[in-house]
C-alpha positions in Angstrom: -4.3 -27.8 -22.5 -6.2 -26.5 -25.1 -5.7 -22.3 -26.4 -8.6 -21.2 -24.5 -6.8 -22.1 -21.3 -5.8 -20.3 -19.1 -2.6 -20.0 -17.3 -0.7 -18.9 -14.1 2.7 -18.2 -13.1 4.0 -18.4 -9.6 7.3 -17.9 -8.3 8.6 -20.9 -5.7 11.2 -20.3 -3.6 14.3 -23.4 -3.6 15.5 -24.2 -0.5 18.0 -22.1 1.4 19.6 -23.0 4.6 18.8 -19.6 6.1 14.9 -20.0 4.0 13.8 -18.1 1.2 16.0 -18.8 -1.3 16.2 -18.0 -4.9 12.6 -18.0 -6.7 11.8 -20.3 -9.8 8.6 -19.4 -11.8 6.6 -22.0 -13.3 3.8 -21.8 -15.7 0.8 -23.5 -15.3 -2.8 -24.2 -16.5 -5.3 -22.6 -14.2 -9.0 -24.7 -14.8 -11.3 -23.0 -11.9 -10.1 -22.4 -8.8 -6.6 -23.6 -7.7 -5.3 -23.6 -4.2 -1.5 -22.9 -3.9 -1.3 -27.0 -2.5 -2.7 -27.9 -5.8 -0.1 -25.9 -7.5 2.6 -27.2 -5.6 1.7 -30.7 -6.1 0.9 -30.2 -10.0 4.7 -28.5 -10.1 6.1 -31.3 -8.4 4.2 -33.9 -10.5 4.4 -32.3 -14.1 7.3 -29.2 -14.6 9.8 -30.3 -11.5 9.8 -32.9 -9.2 12.5 -31.4 -6.6 10.0 -28.9 -5.7 8.6 -30.5 -1.7 6.0 -29.2 0.5 4.2 -30.6 3.4 0.6 -31.2 3.7 -1.5 -34.0 5.6 -5.1 -33.2 6.3 -5.8 -30.5 2.9 -8.2 -29.1 5.1 -6.8 -26.2 7.0 -7.1 -28.0 10.6 -3.7 -29.9 10.9 -1.5 -27.1 9.9 0.7 -29.2 8.0 0.6 -27.0 4.6 1.7 -23.7 6.6 3.9 -21.6 4.1 5.2 -18.0 3.5 3.0 -16.9 0.7 3.6 -13.5 -0.8 5.9 -12.9 2.5 2.5 -14.3 4.9 2.3 -17.1 6.6 -0.6 -19.0 5.3 -2.3 -22.5 4.6 -1.6 -23.4 1.4 -4.8 -25.3 1.2 -7.0 -22.4 1.8 -5.0 -19.6 -0.8 -6.4 -19.5 -4.0 -3.2 -19.5 -6.2 -2.9 -16.2 -8.6 -0.3 -15.0 -11.0 2.8 -13.4 -10.3 2.6 -14.8 -6.3 5.5 -16.3 -4.7 5.3 -19.3 -2.5 7.9 -20.4 0.0 7.3 -23.8 1.3 10.6 -24.0 3.0 10.1 -20.8 5.0 11.1 -21.6 8.5 8.9 -19.2 10.6 
């Protein structure tokens, strides 16, 4: 990461039996547009392998990556990541 690279901080909720566990902040590099699914992949691969999520088609068709993003059910593959957002990949709703 260069000194000119942008970073974004996202809050990822920990798993909880009732959903919506305590969030943990992760800072990751942002180069151009990045969707939430790519952000979660980066976090899992480079920062915290305990972060897990579901995905399949990566095209907004199957619905496997639906999760609660800033309190709204959305597809992670179609939602652009932004600084300060809260992601709950474990939501049961």
